[in-house]
Residue frames relative to the residue before (quaternion, step in Angstrom):
aa qw qx qy qz dx dy dz
X 1.0000 0.0000 0.0000 0.0000 0.00 0.00 0.00
X 0.4625 -0.6741 0.5049 0.2771 3.55 -0.84 1.07
X 0.5938 -0.5658 0.4645 0.3340 3.51 -1.31 0.56
X 0.5925 0.5972 -0.3367 0.4231 3.57 1.03 -0.67
X 0.6441 0.5158 -0.2913 0.4840 3.55 1.01 -0.96
X 0.6694 0.4896 -0.3054 0.4679 3.62 0.89 -0.97
X 0.6068 0.5785 -0.3141 0.4456 3.55 1.08 -0.85
X 0.6853 0.4766 -0.2608 0.4849 3.46 0.85 -1.18
X 0.6336 0.5457 -0.3377 0.4321 3.56 0.84 -0.85
X 0.6620 0.4959 -0.3178 0.4636 3.57 0.99 -0.77
X 0.5907 0.5464 -0.3159 0.5027 3.64 1.16 -0.84
X 0.6582 0.5039 -0.3194 0.4592 3.62 0.78 -0.98
X 0.6577 0.4941 -0.3303 0.4629 3.61 0.75 -0.96
X 0.6720 0.5251 -0.3242 0.4094 3.55 0.70 -0.92
X 0.6665 0.4910 -0.2909 0.4797 3.46 1.01 -0.81
X 0.6363 0.5341 -0.3479 0.4345 3.53 1.07 -0.86
X 0.5924 0.5532 -0.3334 0.4815 3.63 1.19 -0.97
X 0.6575 0.5092 -0.3495 0.4317 3.68 0.82 -0.85
X 0.6436 0.5095 -0.3362 0.4617 3.64 0.92 -0.91
X 0.6997 0.4975 -0.2894 0.4233 3.46 0.80 -1.08
X 0.6895 0.4828 -0.3208 0.4343 3.48 0.85 -0.68
X 0.6215 0.5028 -0.3360 0.4980 3.64 1.23 -0.57
X 0.8053 0.3232 -0.1682 0.4677 3.65 0.67 -1.03
X 0.3299 -0.7258 0.5438 0.2618 3.75 0.93 -0.74
X 0.5965 -0.5376 0.4205 0.4224 3.64 -1.25 0.01
X 0.6548 0.5714 -0.3857 0.3099 3.50 -1.49 0.14
X 0.5839 0.5196 -0.4076 0.4721 3.66 1.16 0.18
X 0.6471 -0.4919 0.4409 0.3807 3.49 -1.48 0.14
X 0.6604 -0.5076 0.3979 0.3846 3.49 -1.32 0.81
X 0.6610 0.5770 -0.3194 0.3579 3.61 0.72 -1.10
X 0.6278 0.5362 -0.3018 0.4768 3.50 1.09 -1.02
X 0.6860 0.5103 -0.2852 0.4332 3.64 0.78 -0.80
X 0.6134 0.6003 -0.2541 0.4460 3.27 1.31 -1.02
X 0.6678 0.5143 -0.2521 0.4754 3.49 0.99 -1.12
X 0.6917 0.4716 -0.2744 0.4732 3.63 0.88 -1.05
X 0.6749 0.5050 -0.3170 0.4347 3.53 0.93 -0.74
X 0.5908 0.5730 -0.3250 0.4658 3.42 1.19 -0.70
X 0.6406 0.5278 -0.2762 0.4846 3.53 1.03 -1.09
X 0.6693 0.4974 -0.2859 0.4722 3.64 0.78 -0.88
X 0.6709 0.4849 -0.2916 0.4792 3.58 0.86 -0.75
X 0.6360 0.5015 -0.3093 0.4983 3.59 1.02 -0.80
X 0.6016 0.5693 -0.3431 0.4430 3.60 1.05 -0.80
X 0.6860 0.4664 -0.2375 0.5055 3.59 1.16 -0.59
X 0.5638 -0.6407 0.3507 0.3854 3.55 1.36 0.14
X 0.4617 0.6899 -0.4425 0.3393 3.63 1.22 0.07
X 0.4150 -0.6344 0.5862 0.2860 3.59 -1.31 0.56
X 0.0582 0.7870 -0.6083 0.0842 3.62 -0.72 1.09
X 0.1963 -0.7310 0.6515 0.0515 3.39 -1.12 1.21
X 0.1415 -0.8154 0.5585 0.0573 3.57 -0.76 0.98
X 0.8020 0.0778 -0.1057 0.5827 3.58 -0.89 0.97
X 0.1918 0.8090 -0.5327 0.1582 3.66 0.85 0.95
X 0.2205 -0.7794 0.5709 0.1338 3.51 -0.58 1.17
X 0.1305 -0.7771 0.6157 0.0009 3.49 -1.14 1.03
X 0.3962 -0.7174 0.5193 0.2422 3.41 -1.08 0.71
X 0.2938 -0.7144 0.5834 0.2509 3.59 -1.20 0.20
X 0.3286 -0.6964 0.6155 0.1678 3.53 -1.02 1.00
X 0.0663 0.8005 -0.5903 0.0798 3.66 -0.39 1.21
X 0.8182 -0.1258 0.0100 0.5610 3.60 -0.48 1.29
X 0.7292 -0.4672 0.2213 0.4483 3.55 0.85 0.92
X 0.5512 0.5466 -0.3788 0.5039 3.61 1.41 0.26
X 0.3107 -0.6973 0.6119 0.2070 3.68 -0.99 0.72
X 0.1355 -0.7802 0.6097 0.0339 3.42 -0.72 1.24
X 0.3957 -0.7701 0.4528 0.2129 3.62 -0.27 1.23
X 0.7059 0.4718 -0.2400 0.4707 3.55 1.05 -0.91
X 0.1802 0.8469 -0.4880 0.1098 3.59 0.93 0.92
X 0.6868 -0.3780 0.3479 0.5142 3.52 -0.04 -1.32
X 0.3392 -0.7273 0.5856 0.1140 3.38 -1.56 0.48
X 0.2576 -0.7777 0.5566 0.1384 3.48 -0.54 1.19
X 0.5251 -0.6038 0.4693 0.3734 3.70 -0.92 0.59
X 0.7992 -0.0943 0.1386 0.5773 3.47 0.64 -1.26
X 0.0608 -0.7492 0.6564 0.0646 3.65 -1.06 0.61
X 0.1496 -0.8126 0.5631 0.0153 3.53 -0.64 1.22
X 0.8570 -0.0598 -0.0213 0.5114 3.55 -0.89 1.21
X 0.5187 -0.6587 0.3745 0.3960 3.68 1.15 0.62
X 0.6469 0.5447 -0.3108 0.4338 3.54 1.15 0.68
X 0.7891 0.1487 -0.1114 0.5855 3.64 1.07 -0.58
X 0.3610 -0.7220 0.5787 0.1164 3.33 -1.09 1.36
X 0.0612 -0.7890 0.6106 0.0309 3.62 -0.92 0.88
X 0.0859 -0.7652 0.6381 -0.0047 3.54 -0.86 1.21
X 0.1818 -0.8160 0.5471 0.0415 3.51 -0.55 1.17
X 0.0284 -0.7867 0.6165 0.0137 3.56 -1.10 0.64
X 0.0065 0.7485 -0.6555 -0.1006 3.63 -1.19 0.26
X 0.2659 0.7691 -0.5127 0.2739 3.42 0.32 1.38
X 0.5623 -0.6182 0.4085 0.3671 3.59 -1.16 0.44
X 0.8098 0.0908 -0.0569 0.5768 3.64 1.18 -0.53
X 0.3892 -0.7265 0.5183 0.2280 3.45 -0.92 0.81
X 0.1854 -0.7848 0.5769 0.1296 3.53 -1.01 0.77
X 0.5739 -0.5992 0.3906 0.3987 3.62 -1.00 0.47
X 0.5203 0.6360 -0.4110 0.3948 3.67 1.24 -0.29
X 0.6233 0.5410 -0.3483 0.4445 3.57 1.17 -0.71
X 0.6008 0.5415 -0.3171 0.4953 3.62 1.15 -0.67
X 0.6691 0.4938 -0.2736 0.4833 3.49 0.92 -1.02
X 0.6554 0.4882 -0.3220 0.4779 3.65 0.90 -0.83
X 0.6674 0.4844 -0.3486 0.4454 3.67 0.80 -0.52
X 0.6749 0.5047 -0.2785 0.4608 3.38 0.99 -0.98
X 0.6292 0.5148 -0.3334 0.4774 3.64 1.13 -0.54
X 0.6176 0.4892 -0.3568 0.5020 3.67 1.05 -0.63
X 0.6323 0.5202 -0.3503 0.4547 3.58 0.90 -0.78
X 0.6719 0.5020 -0.3096 0.4480 3.61 0.85 -0.99
X 0.7309 0.4641 -0.2741 0.4187 3.53 0.65 -1.03
X 0.7115 0.4701 -0.2236 0.4719 3.50 1.28 -0.62
X 0.4988 -0.6909 0.4119 0.3228 3.40 1.33 -0.27
X 0.4622 0.6997 -0.3931 0.3772 3.56 1.41 0.29
X 0.2909 -0.7745 0.5225 0.2061 3.55 -0.88 0.80
X 0.7513 0.3142 -0.1511 0.5604 3.74 1.06 -0.46
X 0.1302 0.7596 -0.6327 0.0764 3.46 -1.30 1.01
X 0.2400 -0.7362 0.6237 0.1064 3.47 -1.20 0.71
X 0.1804 -0.7203 0.6687 0.0386 3.54 -0.98 1.14
X 0.0221 0.8309 -0.5519 0.0673 3.70 -0.32 1.19
X 0.0890 -0.7724 0.6279 0.0363 3.62 -0.69 1.08
X 0.2611 -0.8025 0.5238 0.1159 3.54 -0.46 1.43
X 0.6208 0.5625 -0.3606 0.4100 3.57 1.17 -0.21
X 0.4317 0.6420 -0.4777 0.4163 3.51 0.75 1.28
X 0.5369 -0.6016 0.4759 0.3512 3.56 -1.09 0.46
X 0.7476 0.1279 -0.0514 0.6496 3.51 1.23 -0.82
X 0.4351 -0.7738 0.4051 0.2185 3.43 -0.45 1.25
X 0.5663 0.5900 -0.4070 0.4068 3.49 1.16 -0.48
X 0.6049 0.5237 -0.3850 0.4599 3.67 1.09 -0.44
X 0.6886 0.4351 -0.2610 0.5180 3.67 1.13 -0.32
X 0.5847 0.5930 -0.4024 0.3802 3.75 1.03 0.16
X 0.0459 0.8009 -0.5960 0.0355 3.55 -0.69 0.83
X 0.1575 -0.7976 0.5796 0.0556 3.68 -0.60 1.08
X 0.0926 -0.8381 0.5371 -0.0248 3.45 -0.73 1.13
X 0.1338 -0.7778 0.6104 0.0675 3.52 -1.04 0.80
X 0.3858 -0.7061 0.5751 0.1476 3.49 -1.22 1.05
């Protein structure tokens, strides 16, 4: 893992904590997504929201691939949730996005927790 990806992860988590502290749990995922995008851009980071990615299947590019919630600095995939209970499929989904896009670092964040640290999951491809 490159140092830059770890440093970016720290900044992302700090921004997510700031958003969660201000808003608390219970809102829709899109609300947290917009606020986190704002906080990251305030830090001067390049952020792509709802980034659509094609899938290469047997040498054919399928445009209806997948959509990442946030991609930071073309290095860290962020998948956001606001759910009562995390399911293993959410981790699998994030890892699949990372694998298909060639990204080594991902963060799965569930904002629907009383303490955000309970909803933070750091993933490595």
